[in-house]
C-alpha positions, 0 to 999 in steps of 0.5 A: 320850802320846808318839807313837812315832817313825816308822821312817826310810828304813833301817827304824830308829826314829831321825831320819836325822841321829841315825843313823850310816850306814857306807857300804862304798865301792869307788870305783865308781858303785854305792857312790858313789851309795849314799853320795850318797843317804844323805848327801842324806837327812840321815844321819850318813855315814861312808865305808869303803874296803878296801885289798887290794893292795900299796897299790893296786899290782900283782896286778890288771887295769884295771877291778878293785875296791879298786885305787889309783885306786878308793881315790882315787875313793872319797875324792874322792866323800866329800870332795865331799859332805863326810863322813868317809872311812877306808881300811882296810888289809885286805891281809893279811886278803884274802890269807889269807881269799880269795887263799890259799883260791882257790889251795888250792881249785884244788889240791883240784880245785875251782872256787872263787868268790872273790867269795863268800869276799870278801863272806863275810869281809873285806867283811861280817865284818871291815867290819861289825866296823869299822862297829860300832867306829865306832858305826854303826847299819848298814853300807850297800853298793851290792850289787844285792839286797834286804833285806825284812822278813818275819814272822820278821825280815829276809829276803834277796831277789833284786834287781828287776833280774835282770840285776844281781841279786847274791843268788847271791854273798851266800848266805853272809850270816848272819842277824845280818849281814843285820840290820845290812846295808842295800842301797838299790840292790836295788829299782832298775836299773843305768840308774837308778843311772847317772842318779842318779850324773849327778844328783849330779854324781859324777865316777864316773858313767861308770866301768866296772863292776869285774870279778868276780875282781879279783886275777887278771891277764888271767883267767889263773888257772893262772899265778896259782895256780902263782905262789902254789903252786909246783909246781901246774902239774905235767904229767899225763894226760888219760884217758877213763872206762876209764882210756885215756890220750888226751893230757896236761895241764900242771896240773889247775888249768887245768880245771873240771868240764864244760869242753869247749874247750881239751882238745887231745885227739882220736880220739873220735867224740863231744864229750868233757867234763871229768867229774872231776879227780883231784888225788891221781893228777894226772889229768883224766878226760873223757867224753861229756856224759851222764857229767856228769849228776848229780841229788844235790848235797852241800853243806857250810858251809850258811848257812840263812836260812829255816825249819828243814830236815827231816833225812828224808822228802821234804825242802823244795821249793825252787829252786836255782842251781848256777852264777851264770849258770844259771837256778834249777831245781826241787829238794828240800833236806834236812839230812843229819842233826841232828848235821851242820846245816851239811851238806845234800843237794839232790835235783834233780828233773831232772839237771844237767850240769857240777856242780863242787865248790867252786861254790855251791848257792844255794837260793830260795823264789821271790824269797827267798834261803833260804840255800846252801852250798859244793858238795863232791860230786854223784852220779847216782841210778840210773834217773834 
């Protein structure tokens, strides 16, 4: 009887030389090391790089990803290691799915996270489709997150390096996508990756990390939105919770829930924060920190990778991150109804402050990512 073939390092029952690995190459050190590791292990490697901006020209600041220099760096790594490399013209897709969504979200009074939309659309949806066209067995990326096998199949887990963990930005990864994805760097630190880049002699070993929002020049979100959506910087009033005008603004796109600095208003005995944005009336509402407290969070476009959610009762005990830089906090989550499985409500055991629509609520069970959704609203339960 023939013995079954052992799984290779990517968990596939094929010899590495017979396993086609498509590597998403941004031109940075992480994806370059991933490509080198796959090549070193004898896989049939194909590199893919997205071209997102006018053939690598304007819109981005130095250190961004998918710029002209990055495409050159990715191609150079592929040439040096000796595997095929292709550049994908995703400029129009990126404009539609990420940049336009970013601008429209700000006009709705939200605080968007374009990096998640990029992962959700062009990076995983579109690039995975291209990998399938190339007959790739898997798509491999340089993200710092772990894909582990659980009792019910593949699971998404935090990276071992908490300082580099990118699980918050990958909550929208579907189960079908997760089955086809691999993240070789999730089990190591950034320092180890740099050392591997040096071992391989990669020219990008000392290249700086890319910035989070690659298409916003100098971090000036408001100017970009105004250029994409003329009229976005319409002046309006800054008012307190009673409607008293305290000052003026040059467009609500310059504000986010929880903001304290840059309000340029006075006359208050205590610090004031942005409590609410009203696009219809073009008003920024401010108040004391206590007015920011919220204990119920409503999410939409829920992507769920865990056990079925209860639609009533106490809900499932979890932890949740409401901002990428915040620590997870204890909560209960339940589906709003069986008729709306893509919407849920999260009950925080302790109120949180500065919850902004447009941000993501990412749900964890320990180190495992159970899923998450986009915040569409929040409220405070009386008495909490």
